Biotite code that builds the C-alpha atoms (Angstrom):
import biotite.structure as struc

atoms = struc.array([
    struc.Atom([-12.112, -11.555, 24.977], chain_id="A", res_id=1, res_name="ARG", atom_name="CA", element="C"),
    struc.Atom([-9.132, -10.481, 22.879], chain_id="A", res_id=2, res_name="ARG", atom_name="CA", element="C"),
    struc.Atom([-11.428, -9.462, 19.997], chain_id="A", res_id=3, res_name="ASP", atom_name="CA", element="C"),
    struc.Atom([-13.376, -7.220, 22.363], chain_id="A", res_id=4, res_name="ARG", atom_name="CA", element="C"),
    struc.Atom([-10.273, -5.402, 23.544], chain_id="A", res_id=5, res_name="SER", atom_name="CA", element="C"),
    struc.Atom([-9.077, -4.874, 19.981], chain_id="A", res_id=6, res_name="MET", atom_name="CA", element="C"),
    struc.Atom([-12.451, -3.533, 18.856], chain_id="A", res_id=7, res_name="SER", atom_name="CA", element="C"),
    struc.Atom([-12.628, -1.303, 21.933], chain_id="A", res_id=8, res_name="ALA", atom_name="CA", element="C"),
    struc.Atom([-9.166, 0.058, 21.114], chain_id="A", res_id=9, res_name="ARG", atom_name="CA", element="C"),
    struc.Atom([-10.197, 0.741, 17.503], chain_id="A", res_id=10, res_name="LYS", atom_name="CA", element="C"),
    struc.Atom([-13.350, 2.488, 18.707], chain_id="A", res_id=11, res_name="SER", atom_name="CA", element="C"),
    struc.Atom([-11.282, 4.611, 21.061], chain_id="A", res_id=12, res_name="LEU", atom_name="CA", element="C"),
    struc.Atom([-8.912, 5.525, 18.253], chain_id="A", res_id=13, res_name="GLU", atom_name="CA", element="C"),
    struc.Atom([-11.847, 6.517, 16.053], chain_id="A", res_id=14, res_name="LEU", atom_name="CA", element="C"),
    struc.Atom([-13.425, 8.606, 18.801], chain_id="A", res_id=15, res_name="ASN", atom_name="CA", element="C"),
    struc.Atom([-10.162, 10.475, 19.374], chain_id="A", res_id=16, res_name="ASN", atom_name="CA", element="C"),
    struc.Atom([-9.390, 10.977, 15.685], chain_id="A", res_id=17, res_name="ALA", atom_name="CA", element="C"),
    struc.Atom([-8.601, 14.519, 14.600], chain_id="A", res_id=18, res_name="LEU", atom_name="CA", element="C"),
    struc.Atom([-9.340, 16.631, 11.567], chain_id="A", res_id=19, res_name="ILE", atom_name="CA", element="C"),
    struc.Atom([-6.327, 18.739, 10.561], chain_id="A", res_id=20, res_name="CYS", atom_name="CA", element="C"),
    struc.Atom([-6.570, 21.939, 8.541], chain_id="A", res_id=21, res_name="VAL", atom_name="CA", element="C"),
    struc.Atom([-4.067, 23.658, 6.241], chain_id="A", res_id=22, res_name="ILE", atom_name="CA", element="C"),
    struc.Atom([-5.668, 26.776, 4.876], chain_id="A", res_id=23, res_name="GLY", atom_name="CA", element="C"),
    struc.Atom([-5.995, 30.503, 4.603], chain_id="A", res_id=24, res_name="ASP", atom_name="CA", element="C"),
    struc.Atom([-7.081, 32.537, 7.613], chain_id="A", res_id=25, res_name="GLU", atom_name="CA", element="C"),
    struc.Atom([-10.809, 32.402, 6.787], chain_id="A", res_id=26, res_name="ASP", atom_name="CA", element="C"),
    struc.Atom([-10.847, 28.633, 6.291], chain_id="A", res_id=27, res_name="THR", atom_name="CA", element="C"),
    struc.Atom([-8.874, 27.855, 9.441], chain_id="A", res_id=28, res_name="VAL", atom_name="CA", element="C"),
    struc.Atom([-10.908, 30.333, 11.507], chain_id="A", res_id=29, res_name="THR", atom_name="CA", element="C"),
    struc.Atom([-14.158, 28.745, 10.307], chain_id="A", res_id=30, res_name="GLY", atom_name="CA", element="C"),
    struc.Atom([-12.917, 25.264, 11.176], chain_id="A", res_id=31, res_name="MET", atom_name="CA", element="C"),
    struc.Atom([-11.718, 26.389, 14.601], chain_id="A", res_id=32, res_name="LEU", atom_name="CA", element="C"),
    struc.Atom([-15.091, 28.001, 15.301], chain_id="A", res_id=33, res_name="LEU", atom_name="CA", element="C"),
    struc.Atom([-16.704, 24.689, 14.306], chain_id="A", res_id=34, res_name="ALA", atom_name="CA", element="C"),
    struc.Atom([-14.659, 22.949, 17.011], chain_id="A", res_id=35, res_name="GLY", atom_name="CA", element="C"),
    struc.Atom([-11.954, 21.303, 14.924], chain_id="A", res_id=36, res_name="VAL", atom_name="CA", element="C"),
    struc.Atom([-8.998, 22.931, 16.718], chain_id="A", res_id=37, res_name="GLY", atom_name="CA", element="C"),
    struc.Atom([-6.732, 20.970, 19.029], chain_id="A", res_id=38, res_name="ASN", atom_name="CA", element="C"),
    struc.Atom([-3.474, 21.785, 20.797], chain_id="A", res_id=39, res_name="VAL", atom_name="CA", element="C"),
    struc.Atom([-1.918, 18.955, 22.797], chain_id="A", res_id=40, res_name="ASP", atom_name="CA", element="C"),
    struc.Atom([0.310, 19.068, 25.886], chain_id="A", res_id=41, res_name="ALA", atom_name="CA", element="C"),
    struc.Atom([3.404, 19.517, 23.688], chain_id="A", res_id=42, res_name="ARG", atom_name="CA", element="C"),
    struc.Atom([1.769, 22.584, 22.100], chain_id="A", res_id=43, res_name="ARG", atom_name="CA", element="C"),
    struc.Atom([1.373, 20.762, 18.793], chain_id="A", res_id=44, res_name="THR", atom_name="CA", element="C"),
    struc.Atom([-1.645, 22.066, 16.892], chain_id="A", res_id=45, res_name="SER", atom_name="CA", element="C"),
    struc.Atom([-3.720, 20.401, 14.204], chain_id="A", res_id=46, res_name="ASN", atom_name="CA", element="C"),
    struc.Atom([-3.876, 23.436, 11.927], chain_id="A", res_id=47, res_name="PHE", atom_name="CA", element="C"),
    struc.Atom([-1.686, 25.776, 9.877], chain_id="A", res_id=48, res_name="LEU", atom_name="CA", element="C"),
    struc.Atom([-2.713, 29.247, 8.757], chain_id="A", res_id=49, res_name="VAL", atom_name="CA", element="C"),
    struc.Atom([-1.080, 29.936, 5.394], chain_id="A", res_id=50, res_name="VAL", atom_name="CA", element="C"),
    struc.Atom([-0.392, 33.556, 4.496], chain_id="A", res_id=51, res_name="ASP", atom_name="CA", element="C"),
    struc.Atom([1.895, 35.383, 2.064], chain_id="A", res_id=52, res_name="SER", atom_name="CA", element="C"),
    struc.Atom([4.922, 34.703, 4.296], chain_id="A", res_id=53, res_name="LYS", atom_name="CA", element="C"),
    struc.Atom([4.383, 30.928, 4.474], chain_id="A", res_id=54, res_name="THR", atom_name="CA", element="C"),
    struc.Atom([6.782, 28.999, 2.244], chain_id="A", res_id=55, res_name="THR", atom_name="CA", element="C"),
    struc.Atom([5.922, 25.830, 0.316], chain_id="A", res_id=56, res_name="PRO", atom_name="CA", element="C"),
    struc.Atom([8.556, 24.055, 2.452], chain_id="A", res_id=57, res_name="ALA", atom_name="CA", element="C"),
    struc.Atom([6.641, 24.988, 5.622], chain_id="A", res_id=58, res_name="GLN", atom_name="CA", element="C"),
    struc.Atom([3.390, 23.748, 4.084], chain_id="A", res_id=59, res_name="ILE", atom_name="CA", element="C"),
    struc.Atom([5.035, 20.491, 3.010], chain_id="A", res_id=60, res_name="GLU", atom_name="CA", element="C"),
    struc.Atom([6.590, 19.949, 6.454], chain_id="A", res_id=61, res_name="GLU", atom_name="CA", element="C"),
    struc.Atom([3.214, 20.485, 8.143], chain_id="A", res_id=62, res_name="THR", atom_name="CA", element="C"),
    struc.Atom([1.475, 18.163, 5.664], chain_id="A", res_id=63, res_name="PHE", atom_name="CA", element="C"),
    struc.Atom([4.059, 15.429, 6.297], chain_id="A", res_id=64, res_name="GLN", atom_name="CA", element="C"),
    struc.Atom([3.705, 15.874, 10.070], chain_id="A", res_id=65, res_name="ARG", atom_name="CA", element="C"),
    struc.Atom([-0.089, 15.535, 9.831], chain_id="A", res_id=66, res_name="PHE", atom_name="CA", element="C"),
    struc.Atom([0.139, 12.484, 7.547], chain_id="A", res_id=67, res_name="VAL", atom_name="CA", element="C"),
    struc.Atom([2.424, 10.662, 9.975], chain_id="A", res_id=68, res_name="HIS", atom_name="CA", element="C"),
    struc.Atom([0.325, 11.337, 13.079], chain_id="A", res_id=69, res_name="ARG", atom_name="CA", element="C"),
    struc.Atom([-1.613, 8.249, 14.139], chain_id="A", res_id=70, res_name="SER", atom_name="CA", element="C"),
    struc.Atom([-4.506, 10.307, 15.550], chain_id="A", res_id=71, res_name="ASP", atom_name="CA", element="C"),
    struc.Atom([-5.360, 12.136, 12.292], chain_id="A", res_id=72, res_name="VAL", atom_name="CA", element="C"),
    struc.Atom([-8.326, 10.895, 10.242], chain_id="A", res_id=73, res_name="ALA", atom_name="CA", element="C"),
    struc.Atom([-8.798, 13.772, 7.761], chain_id="A", res_id=74, res_name="VAL", atom_name="CA", element="C"),
    struc.Atom([-6.634, 16.584, 6.411], chain_id="A", res_id=75, res_name="ILE", atom_name="CA", element="C"),
    struc.Atom([-8.577, 19.519, 4.968], chain_id="A", res_id=76, res_name="ILE", atom_name="CA", element="C"),
    struc.Atom([-6.472, 21.720, 2.715], chain_id="A", res_id=77, res_name="ILE", atom_name="CA", element="C"),
    struc.Atom([-7.397, 24.649, 0.493], chain_id="A", res_id=78, res_name="ASN", atom_name="CA", element="C"),
    struc.Atom([-7.061, 23.620, -3.132], chain_id="A", res_id=79, res_name="GLN", atom_name="CA", element="C"),
    struc.Atom([-4.815, 26.530, -4.112], chain_id="A", res_id=80, res_name="TYR", atom_name="CA", element="C"),
    struc.Atom([-2.489, 25.654, -1.206], chain_id="A", res_id=81, res_name="ILE", atom_name="CA", element="C"),
    struc.Atom([-2.500, 21.996, -2.210], chain_id="A", res_id=82, res_name="ALA", atom_name="CA", element="C"),
    struc.Atom([-1.332, 23.123, -5.670], chain_id="A", res_id=83, res_name="ALA", atom_name="CA", element="C"),
    struc.Atom([1.828, 24.508, -4.022], chain_id="A", res_id=84, res_name="MET", atom_name="CA", element="C"),
    struc.Atom([2.782, 21.018, -2.818], chain_id="A", res_id=85, res_name="ILE", atom_name="CA", element="C"),
    struc.Atom([0.994, 18.997, -5.526], chain_id="A", res_id=86, res_name="ARG", atom_name="CA", element="C"),
    struc.Atom([3.811, 16.449, -6.067], chain_id="A", res_id=87, res_name="PRO", atom_name="CA", element="C"),
    struc.Atom([3.808, 15.603, -2.346], chain_id="A", res_id=88, res_name="VAL", atom_name="CA", element="C"),
    struc.Atom([0.028, 15.180, -2.235], chain_id="A", res_id=89, res_name="ILE", atom_name="CA", element="C"),
    struc.Atom([-0.035, 13.103, -5.426], chain_id="A", res_id=90, res_name="ASP", atom_name="CA", element="C"),
    struc.Atom([2.732, 10.874, -4.045], chain_id="A", res_id=91, res_name="ALA", atom_name="CA", element="C"),
    struc.Atom([0.700, 10.093, -0.906], chain_id="A", res_id=92, res_name="PHE", atom_name="CA", element="C"),
    struc.Atom([-0.796, 6.647, -1.381], chain_id="A", res_id=93, res_name="GLU", atom_name="CA", element="C"),
    struc.Atom([-1.958, 5.842, 2.140], chain_id="A", res_id=94, res_name="GLY", atom_name="CA", element="C"),
    struc.Atom([-5.543, 5.046, 2.994], chain_id="A", res_id=95, res_name="THR", atom_name="CA", element="C"),
    struc.Atom([-5.506, 7.227, 6.073], chain_id="A", res_id=96, res_name="SER", atom_name="CA", element="C"),
    struc.Atom([-5.717, 10.102, 6.623], chain_id="A", res_id=97, res_name="PRO", atom_name="CA", element="C"),
    struc.Atom([-8.145, 11.154, 3.918], chain_id="A", res_id=98, res_name="ALA", atom_name="CA", element="C"),
    struc.Atom([-7.068, 14.337, 2.137], chain_id="A", res_id=99, res_name="ILE", atom_name="CA", element="C"),
    struc.Atom([-9.888, 16.693, 1.244], chain_id="A", res_id=100, res_name="LEU", atom_name="CA", element="C"),
    struc.Atom([-9.199, 19.694, -0.981], chain_id="A", res_id=101, res_name="GLU", atom_name="CA", element="C"),
    struc.Atom([-11.664, 22.531, -0.507], chain_id="A", res_id=102, res_name="VAL", atom_name="CA", element="C"),
    struc.Atom([-12.079, 25.885, -2.257], chain_id="A", res_id=103, res_name="PRO", atom_name="CA", element="C"),
    struc.Atom([-11.426, 29.161, -0.507], chain_id="A", res_id=104, res_name="SER", atom_name="CA", element="C"),
    struc.Atom([-13.296, 32.417, -0.658], chain_id="A", res_id=105, res_name="LYS", atom_name="CA", element="C"),
    struc.Atom([-10.867, 33.897, -3.172], chain_id="A", res_id=106, res_name="GLU", atom_name="CA", element="C"),
    struc.Atom([-9.985, 30.743, -5.142], chain_id="A", res_id=107, res_name="HIS", atom_name="CA", element="C"),
    struc.Atom([-12.917, 28.805, -6.646], chain_id="A", res_id=108, res_name="PRO", atom_name="CA", element="C"),
    struc.Atom([-12.946, 25.014, -6.891], chain_id="A", res_id=109, res_name="TYR", atom_name="CA", element="C"),
    struc.Atom([-11.178, 23.549, -9.944], chain_id="A", res_id=110, res_name="ASP", atom_name="CA", element="C"),
    struc.Atom([-12.025, 19.855, -10.473], chain_id="A", res_id=111, res_name="PRO", atom_name="CA", element="C"),
    struc.Atom([-9.007, 19.421, -12.770], chain_id="A", res_id=112, res_name="ASP", atom_name="CA", element="C"),
    struc.Atom([-6.661, 20.094, -9.835], chain_id="A", res_id=113, res_name="GLN", atom_name="CA", element="C"),
    struc.Atom([-8.471, 17.821, -7.354], chain_id="A", res_id=114, res_name="ASP", atom_name="CA", element="C"),
    struc.Atom([-6.499, 14.583, -6.911], chain_id="A", res_id=115, res_name="ALA", atom_name="CA", element="C"),
    struc.Atom([-9.558, 12.587, -5.805], chain_id="A", res_id=116, res_name="ILE", atom_name="CA", element="C"),
    struc.Atom([-11.580, 13.831, -8.763], chain_id="A", res_id=117, res_name="HIS", atom_name="CA", element="C"),
    struc.Atom([-8.765, 12.987, -11.191], chain_id="A", res_id=118, res_name="ARG", atom_name="CA", element="C"),
    struc.Atom([-8.304, 9.472, -9.737], chain_id="A", res_id=119, res_name="ARG", atom_name="CA", element="C"),
    struc.Atom([-12.034, 8.797, -9.850], chain_id="A", res_id=120, res_name="THR", atom_name="CA", element="C"),
    struc.Atom([-12.226, 9.830, -13.490], chain_id="A", res_id=121, res_name="ARG", atom_name="CA", element="C"),
    struc.Atom([-9.234, 7.610, -14.274], chain_id="A", res_id=122, res_name="LEU", atom_name="CA", element="C"),
    struc.Atom([-10.774, 4.593, -12.507], chain_id="A", res_id=123, res_name="LEU", atom_name="CA", element="C"),
    struc.Atom([-14.088, 5.078, -14.312], chain_id="A", res_id=124, res_name="LEU", atom_name="CA", element="C"),
    struc.Atom([-12.352, 5.541, -17.656], chain_id="A", res_id=125, res_name="GLY", atom_name="CA", element="C"),
    struc.Atom([-13.744, 9.041, -18.165], chain_id="A", res_id=126, res_name="ILE", atom_name="CA", element="C"),
    struc.Atom([-11.707, 11.195, -20.515], chain_id="A", res_id=127, res_name="ARG", atom_name="CA", element="C"),
    struc.Atom([-12.184, 14.740, -21.751], chain_id="A", res_id=128, res_name="ASP", atom_name="CA", element="C"),
])
């Protein structure tokens, strides 16, 4: 009986898991239109629109807040924005949430900057 309640709780946690987004206006708008957006009773959102006025400190604070939320399964972040807080992202060693770096309309994907791509190459022993 105890195993059932634990598995039911895990299932509930998975069903309520959120995807968070840190990105430019186009990326965040697209994700919100896809149904990713969430604002809870405390007016805490699961997204940050980064523009020219957003500081790296604000991006880092939002990233840390998302990482420490128990209801977050995935953080989607534009790759060029991730580059602004690269040391913080590289220092993250948790298994959850997963951090997915995506290109933006104006900044193409660069596999050399992608932390997952770099770690995979290192684990497979692939060198340039």
